[in-house]
C-alpha positions, 0 to 999 in steps of 0.5 A: 500500499502506497503513501498516498493511500494514507489520506482523509478520515482515519478514525483513532479506535477506542479500545473496548475494554470490559470491566475486568480490564480485558479487551472485546475482540467482537466489539473491536471487530464490529467497530472496524467493520461499521467504519469501513462499511456504513462510515465508509472512512479512508483509513483506521489507527489504533492503539493510539492515544484515543485508544490509550495505547499508552495502557497496552502490552505489546501483546495486546497491541499486536492482538488488536492490529491483527484483528483490524487488519483482518476486518479490514481486508486491504479496503484502508490502511491500517496504521497501527499506534506505538507510545513508549520511552526509548527507542528500543522499546519503540522497535520491540513493539513495532517488530511485533506488528510489522508481519501484520500488514500495517501501512504505517506506524504511528510514533509519539516521541518519548513522554518522559519529562526529560526531553532529547535535544533535536539531533537524538530526535533524528537518531530516534526516528531513523533508528525505528524507521530502519530497524522495524522497516514499517514506514513512521508518522511522528505523531506530535502531540507531547507538549514537553517532548515537542517538535517544531516544525523545521526540525520536523521537516528535517527528519522528513527530508533526511530520514528515509522511512519516515513518512509524514507528521500527525500535528497535534496539540491543538497547533493549526500554526504549527500545521500551516508551517508544516505545510509550507516548510515541507514545500519549499523543502521539495518533499510536500508531494511525497510525505503526509501532513495529517491534522489532529487539531480535532477543533479546527479540521475545516481549515486544516482540509482547506489549508491542504492536509492530507487528512486527520487522525483526531479523536472526533474523527471516531466520535463522529466519522460520518460527519467528518467524512461529510466535511472532508467530502465538502472541502474537497468538492469547494462547497463552503457552505456545507463545510462551515455548516458541519465544522461549527456542528463537530466544533460544539461536539469537540467543546463537549468531548475536550476533557482529560478523559477523552477517550471515555467521552468518545466512547459516550458519544459513540453511545448515542449511536448505538456503537460499543466502546466499552470502558476506559481502562482504569485510573481513567474515569467514565463520562460522568453525566454532565459530560453525557449531558453536553454530549448527546444534544452536540450529537444530536445536532449531527443528526446521528444520535439514534439512541434515547 
């Protein structure tokens, strides 16, 4: 599968944990099928932040990725998330899924509080790409281990196997700079610049991002596909209307327990997302009271 197929709406799936902390395989497979066949998304990401990948073991990661690839059946790309705190640990987890047919690994910088310097960041992502043999997308989300656009473009330009960036942290300026600097560096056509600025998908797409991997896509996949399509055909009136509705939903779910709130949005559509893994709390009644009308405004509210 070529890099160019990594585009459009790529929801990062929640992991459907049971009350005892185990993972509900049937619920996961059902959600994958629904995303592909009903929502008609363009790709899927698993084991990322929305999937609480920081709580998963390597064996759990392999199982989740395997189930996803099996259900997708080659119809759309699957991206495997890796959240780890050393080069060695990241390579080990990447190798655990390398034979499953994933299109790329979505890799965060390290999460511990001591940030590696820029040269070490370059070596880190280069070693992961070399050590796993799987294309790497940098998930730029960790505030204390942040990569500025010039460094990201340096890695994209100089490190074979690093094919893209998922720009998060609500940083629209960084996304715009990434698009501009990658164009000036002559690499724009071969790299994937994806938005995780959930509140501003409409301008992200209008600026020319290659798509999105963001929690709101999992909360309201059909509306996000509709937004992507509206921008693609130049229908600004429809896109602006969807932006406003999605922004209200984002304002309702944006909280430290975001994966739990995505599950609350899923429940309004009859979708089973399980429970968060402790110590993350479930959505409060007050949070759900905000989420339900936001989903209803999108026309995706089906469960009273």
